[in-house]
Structure formats: C-alpha cells, structure tokens
C-alpha positions, -999 to +999 in steps of 0.1 A: -002-001+000+013+033-008+001+063+006+004+098-010+003+136+004-032+147-004-019+185-004+015+203-004+033+234-004+071+234-015+088+263+002+126+275+003+121+281+040+146+262+062+130+233+083+116+247+115+109+278+099+082+266+078+063+298+075+091+318+069+121+335+085+117+349+119+102+384+121+094+383+083+058+390+086+053+400+048+071+364+038+052+345+066+018+360+051+027+350+018+035+317+029+002+311+050-019+328+020-007+302-003-014+273+019-051+283+029-056+290-011-040+254-018-065+243+006-091+256-007-084+250-045-072+215-044-098+190-062-079+160-059-047+141-043-018+145-049-019+183-052+017+200-050+024+233-052+059+252-051+058+286-035+080+308-057+109+323-036 
C-alpha cells in the first residue's frame, strides 16, 4: 500500500521555519495565504505546489 500526500506546499524555507524567516511578517503572510489557497483550491490528491522565492 502506498500513501500519497493529499496536498503539499513546497517552500525554500529552512526546516523549523516552515512559514518563513523569523520576523519577516510579509514572507510569513505570503506562505500562509498560499497554503490556505491550496487547501481551498485542491480538488484531488496529490496536489503539490511550489511557492516561488
């Protein structure tokens, strides 16, 4: 049996800082908005999007 990730947002952020650099509110907001958009728009698994730098 194989498991698939239903939805994923790939970012260039370091592990442990998944929403963005500490103190960079604009970058964090961009990441969170992209993740919420992915949740709202994904219609089938797997849906993987890459967030541009």
